[in-house]
C-alpha positions in Angstrom: 124.4 153.8 58.4 128.2 155.1 58.3 130.9 152.6 57.8 133.4 152.1 61.0 137.1 151.1 60.8 137.6 147.5 61.0 140.4 146.7 63.3 140.1 143.3 64.9 142.5 140.5 63.6 140.6 137.1 64.2 139.6 135.5 67.6 142.1 135.5 69.8 140.3 132.7 71.9 137.0 131.2 72.3 136.5 129.7 76.4 134.2 126.8 77.4 133.9 124.5 80.5 134.6 120.9 81.2 134.1 118.6 83.5 136.4 115.9 81.7 139.7 117.4 80.9 141.2 114.1 80.2 139.2 113.8 77.3 139.5 117.4 76.1 142.9 117.3 76.1 142.8 113.6 74.3 140.3 114.9 71.8 142.2 118.2 70.7 145.8 117.9 71.6 146.3 113.9 70.7 143.3 113.1 68.3 143.3 116.5 66.3 146.7 117.4 67.2 146.2 120.7 68.5 148.9 121.4 70.1 148.5 122.8 74.0 150.1 126.4 73.8 149.0 128.3 77.2 147.8 127.5 80.8 146.7 129.6 83.9 146.5 127.9 87.1 144.7 129.7 89.4 143.9 129.4 93.3 140.3 131.3 93.1 140.0 134.2 91.5 137.8 137.5 91.0 134.1 136.9 93.0 134.1 135.4 96.3 133.1 131.9 96.3 135.1 131.5 93.4 137.0 127.8 92.8 140.5 127.1 92.1 140.5 126.5 88.2 143.1 125.6 85.4 142.0 127.7 82.3 144.4 126.0 79.1 144.5 126.4 75.2 144.5 124.5 72.1 146.5 126.1 68.8 143.7 125.7 66.0 145.8 128.0 63.5 146.5 131.9 62.1 146.8 132.7 66.6 143.6 131.9 67.1 143.3 129.3 70.0 140.0 127.3 71.8 140.6 127.1 75.2 138.8 125.3 78.5 137.9 126.1 82.3 138.6 123.3 84.5 137.1 124.3 88.1 138.0 121.7 90.7 135.9 120.6 93.1 132.8 121.9 90.9 129.8 119.0 90.4 128.4 119.0 86.6 124.9 119.8 88.2 126.2 123.3 88.6 125.0 124.2 85.5 121.5 123.6 86.4 118.9 120.8 85.6 120.3 118.2 83.4 117.9 118.2 80.0 118.2 115.5 77.4 120.2 117.2 75.1 122.8 119.9 74.7 126.1 120.0 76.8 127.9 120.3 79.9 127.2 124.2 79.7 123.7 124.2 78.3 120.7 121.6 78.5 117.3 121.3 76.7 114.2 119.5 76.9 114.0 116.3 74.8 111.4 118.2 72.5 113.5 121.0 71.8 114.2 120.3 67.8 117.9 119.2 66.9 119.0 121.7 64.4 118.0 124.1 67.5 120.6 122.4 69.5 123.2 121.7 66.9 123.1 125.7 65.9 125.4 126.5 68.4 128.8 125.0 67.8 132.5 126.1 66.7 133.9 125.3 63.1 137.3 125.6 62.2 138.1 126.3 58.8 141.1 123.9 56.8 142.6 124.8 53.3 141.1 122.2 51.3 139.5 118.3 50.9 142.8 116.9 51.2 142.9 118.3 54.8 139.5 118.0 55.7 139.8 114.3 54.6 142.7 114.2 57.0 140.7 115.0 60.2 137.8 112.6 58.9 140.2 110.1 59.4 141.6 111.2 62.5 138.0 111.7 64.2 136.5 108.3 62.6 139.9 105.8 63.9 139.1 108.1 67.3 136.3 107.3 70.2 134.5 110.7 68.1 133.9 109.9 64.8 132.0 111.9 61.9 128.9 112.0 62.4 127.7 113.8 59.1 129.8 115.3 55.9 127.8 117.5 54.5 128.0 120.2 51.2 126.6 123.3 52.0 126.2 126.6 49.5 130.3 127.7 50.0 131.6 125.0 52.2 131.6 121.2 53.1 131.8 120.6 56.2 132.5 117.3 58.7 130.7 117.5 62.1 130.9 115.4 65.6 130.3 116.2 69.4 133.6 116.5 71.0 134.1 114.9 75.1 131.7 117.3 76.5 128.9 117.6 74.1 129.5 119.9 71.9 128.9 120.7 68.5 132.3 120.5 66.6 132.6 121.6 62.8 135.7 121.4 60.6 134.9 122.8 57.0 136.8 124.0 53.8 135.3 126.5 51.1 133.9 125.0 47.6 134.8 128.5 46.1 135.8 131.9 46.8 132.5 134.2 48.8 132.6 136.9 45.9 131.5 140.8 46.3 128.5 140.1 45.1 127.8 137.5 48.1 128.7 140.2 50.7 126.8 142.9 48.9 123.8 140.2 48.9 124.2 139.6 52.9 124.5 143.2 53.7 120.9 143.4 52.0 119.6 140.4 53.6 120.9 141.8 57.5 119.3 145.4 56.5 115.8 143.2 55.2 115.9 140.8 58.3 116.6 143.9 61.1 113.2 145.8 59.4 110.8 142.7 59.5 111.6 141.5 62.7 111.0 144.9 63.9 107.7 144.5 62.9 104.8 142.0 63.7 105.0 138.6 62.9 108.5 138.7 61.0 108.3 135.4 58.7 111.0 134.2 55.8 108.4 135.3 52.9 108.7 139.0 54.5 112.3 139.1 54.4 112.5 138.4 50.9 109.8 140.8 50.4 111.8 143.2 51.7 114.9 142.2 50.1 113.5 143.0 46.6 112.3 146.3 47.9 115.9 147.5 49.1 117.6 146.1 45.7 114.6 148.0 44.1 115.6 151.2 46.1 119.2 150.9 46.2 119.9 149.5 42.5 119.9 153.1 41.0 123.4 153.8 43.6 125.5 150.7 42.4 128.0 150.8 39.9 127.5 148.6 36.3 129.9 146.0 36.0 132.3 146.2 34.3 132.5 144.4 30.8 136.0 144.1 30.3 137.7 145.8 26.8 136.3 146.0 23.8 137.0 143.6 21.1 
């Protein structure tokens, strides 16, 4: 597959609905310290029957933003039946595994351990204390749920990701696409197909430099 030129420059904003704008502002602005940087007030917009709303944005660094919609007069039941798990946008039945529910989340990164622990301090002193602090592979993260039930992560890198790991990621995704296009995809088939791709492509890889001779 040919390589396309990469022109995007990050996240402009990611947006979610809220039924509790006061708690949302308190969590992101007053607890975490993310300033409000933009808002849009609209008396209806777009499709017929669209309610009046406010769309407000918080700065999460690097010119990126997290935003929320509050629709005036909209009942929380608009999203459908209320399941036992999830958030104001999507609910799940009680028997849906927790790992599946939590897989949909927002992660914001900081520079290092000091910053991560400072956000842990702020959250632990609030109504939304940290629920988990985990080191996994290349990052360490803290997790909580925001006032809307959205799973929220702040993370730091434990070490740089290497070019070899980027290459490995590409191999893994190519293997995944091959496996899920066939019957009964499994983790074992993924690993087996990835090994086959390594053998197929290894001849074309440049050897690693051994440095100057001593």
